[in-house]
ZAFIMAR-480862 format. One record per residue (C-alpha): residue number from 1; x, y, z. Coordinates in Angstrom, 1 decimal. Last residue first. Layout:
<sites>
+-----+--------+--------+--------+
! num !     xx !     yy !     zz !
+-----+--------+--------+--------+
! NUM !      X !      Y !      Z !
...
+-----+--------+--------+--------+
</sites>
This chain:
<sites>
+-----+--------+--------+--------+
! num !     xx !     yy !     zz !
+-----+--------+--------+--------+
! 134 !   77.6 !  138.4 !  128.6 !
! 133 !   77.8 !  135.2 !  130.7 !
! 132 !   74.6 !  134.6 !  132.8 !
! 131 !   75.2 !  131.3 !  134.8 !
! 130 !   71.9 !  129.4 !  134.9 !
! 129 !   73.1 !  126.8 !  132.5 !
! 128 !   76.3 !  126.0 !  134.4 !
! 127 !   79.5 !  126.2 !  132.4 !
! 126 !   80.5 !  123.9 !  129.5 !
! 125 !   78.6 !  125.9 !  126.9 !
! 124 !   80.4 !  129.1 !  127.9 !
! 123 !   83.5 !  127.5 !  126.8 !
! 122 !   86.3 !  127.1 !  129.5 !
! 121 !   89.6 !  129.0 !  130.0 !
! 120 !   91.6 !  127.8 !  133.0 !
! 119 !   93.4 !  130.2 !  135.3 !
! 118 !   96.5 !  128.6 !  136.8 !
! 117 !   97.0 !  126.9 !  133.4 !
! 116 !   97.8 !  123.2 !  133.5 !
! 115 !  101.1 !  121.4 !  133.2 !
! 114 !  103.1 !  124.1 !  135.0 !
! 113 !  102.2 !  122.8 !  138.4 !
! 112 !  103.4 !  119.3 !  137.2 !
! 111 !  106.8 !  120.9 !  136.2 !
! 110 !  107.2 !  122.8 !  139.3 !
! 109 !  106.4 !  119.8 !  141.6 !
! 108 !  108.3 !  117.2 !  139.6 !
! 107 !  111.7 !  118.7 !  139.5 !
! 106 !  112.6 !  119.3 !  143.1 !
! 105 !  110.3 !  116.5 !  144.1 !
! 104 !  112.2 !  114.0 !  142.1 !
! 103 !  115.5 !  115.1 !  143.4 !
! 102 !  114.4 !  115.0 !  147.0 !
! 101 !  112.9 !  111.5 !  146.4 !
! 100 !  116.3 !  110.4 !  145.0 !
!  99 !  118.3 !  111.9 !  147.9 !
!  98 !  116.1 !  110.4 !  150.5 !
!  97 !  116.3 !  107.1 !  148.9 !
!  96 !  120.2 !  107.2 !  149.0 !
!  95 !  120.0 !  108.5 !  152.5 !
!  94 !  117.8 !  105.6 !  153.5 !
!  93 !  120.0 !  102.9 !  151.6 !
!  92 !  123.2 !  104.2 !  153.1 !
!  91 !  122.7 !  102.2 !  156.3 !
!  90 !  123.6 !   99.0 !  154.3 !
!  89 !  127.1 !  100.1 !  153.9 !
!  88 !  129.3 !   97.1 !  152.5 !
!  87 !  126.6 !   95.5 !  150.4 !
!  86 !  124.8 !   98.7 !  149.6 !
!  85 !  125.7 !   98.9 !  145.8 !
!  84 !  125.3 !   95.1 !  145.6 !
!  83 !  123.8 !   95.3 !  142.1 !
!  82 !  120.5 !   93.8 !  143.5 !
!  81 !  120.4 !   96.8 !  145.9 !
!  80 !  121.1 !   99.3 !  143.2 !
!  79 !  118.1 !   97.9 !  141.0 !
!  78 !  115.9 !   97.9 !  143.9 !
!  77 !  116.7 !  101.4 !  144.9 !
!  76 !  116.3 !  102.5 !  141.3 !
!  75 !  112.9 !  100.9 !  141.1 !
!  74 !  111.8 !  102.2 !  144.6 !
!  73 !  112.7 !  105.8 !  143.7 !
!  72 !  111.4 !  105.7 !  140.2 !
!  71 !  107.8 !  104.9 !  141.4 !
!  70 !  107.0 !  107.1 !  144.4 !
!  69 !  109.3 !  109.9 !  143.5 !
!  68 !  108.5 !  110.1 !  140.0 !
!  67 !  104.6 !  109.6 !  140.4 !
!  66 !  103.9 !  111.9 !  143.2 !
!  65 !  103.6 !  115.0 !  141.2 !
!  64 !  101.7 !  113.2 !  138.6 !
!  63 !   99.1 !  112.3 !  141.0 !
!  62 !   99.0 !  115.8 !  142.4 !
!  61 !   98.5 !  117.3 !  138.9 !
!  60 !   95.7 !  114.8 !  138.0 !
!  59 !   93.9 !  115.7 !  141.3 !
!  58 !   94.4 !  119.5 !  140.6 !
!  57 !   92.9 !  119.0 !  137.1 !
!  56 !   89.8 !  117.3 !  138.5 !
!  55 !   89.4 !  120.1 !  141.1 !
!  54 !   89.5 !  122.6 !  138.2 !
!  53 !   86.7 !  120.7 !  136.2 !
!  52 !   84.5 !  120.1 !  139.1 !
!  51 !   84.8 !  123.8 !  140.1 !
!  50 !   84.0 !  125.0 !  136.5 !
!  49 !   80.8 !  122.7 !  136.7 !
!  48 !   79.8 !  124.2 !  139.9 !
!  47 !   80.0 !  127.7 !  138.4 !
!  46 !   80.0 !  131.0 !  140.3 !
!  45 !   79.3 !  134.4 !  139.1 !
!  44 !   80.1 !  136.9 !  136.3 !
!  43 !   83.3 !  138.5 !  137.5 !
!  42 !   84.7 !  140.9 !  135.0 !
!  41 !   88.3 !  140.1 !  134.2 !
!  40 !   88.5 !  141.0 !  130.5 !
!  39 !   88.2 !  137.5 !  129.4 !
!  38 !   85.2 !  137.0 !  131.5 !
!  37 !   85.4 !  135.7 !  134.9 !
!  36 !   84.0 !  132.7 !  136.9 !
!  35 !   84.3 !  132.3 !  140.7 !
!  34 !   84.2 !  128.7 !  141.8 !
!  33 !   80.8 !  127.0 !  142.7 !
!  32 !   78.8 !  126.7 !  145.9 !
!  31 !   78.8 !  123.0 !  146.7 !
!  30 !   81.9 !  122.0 !  144.8 !
!  29 !   83.8 !  125.0 !  145.7 !
!  28 !   82.9 !  124.5 !  149.4 !
!  27 !   84.0 !  120.9 !  148.9 !
!  26 !   87.6 !  122.0 !  148.2 !
!  25 !   89.2 !  120.1 !  151.2 !
!  24 !   86.8 !  117.1 !  150.4 !
!  23 !   87.5 !  117.2 !  146.7 !
!  22 !   91.4 !  117.2 !  147.4 !
!  21 !   91.3 !  114.5 !  150.1 !
!  20 !   89.5 !  111.7 !  148.2 !
!  19 !   91.3 !  111.7 !  144.9 !
!  18 !   94.4 !  112.5 !  146.6 !
!  17 !   94.1 !  109.5 !  149.0 !
!  16 !   93.5 !  107.2 !  146.1 !
!  15 !   96.6 !  108.4 !  144.3 !
!  14 !   98.6 !  108.2 !  147.6 !
!  13 !   97.4 !  104.6 !  148.2 !
!  12 !   98.4 !  103.5 !  144.7 !
!  11 !  101.8 !  105.1 !  145.2 !
!  10 !  102.2 !  103.2 !  148.4 !
!   9 !  101.5 !   99.8 !  146.6 !
!   8 !  104.5 !  100.4 !  144.2 !
!   7 !  107.0 !   98.7 !  146.4 !
!   6 !  104.7 !   95.5 !  146.4 !
!   5 !  104.8 !   95.6 !  142.6 !
!   4 !  108.5 !   95.2 !  142.6 !
!   3 !  108.5 !   92.4 !  145.2 !
!   2 !  106.2 !   90.5 !  142.8 !
!   1 !  102.9 !   89.4 !  144.2 !
+-----+--------+--------+--------+
</sites>
């Protein structure tokens, strides 16, 4: 395996962990449904389909949040190391990586949270059949 691919293995692990952890932590919503409201704010019940949809969006958002810090950082560090940037001061690799990860997290987190609406709109047809929506 190429060393560059080996540096991306942790990203695959984080993706897998997110797709396991998030549904487990939100299992109550998967089992009981998530609250559904009309456009005017009236609560009409709980929907398991809406919960699955929302949890799927959260999983995608979390993977996208991790993407820059866990892919760009190793690639830039590898490039900088090959260019000899750390020859004189090899101890600077860790602060350099921390800076890159911090920079990525600073921008990736709010941007990825803004990708999807905090309250999604779904068509009535995509909700549970037993849910009575006026």
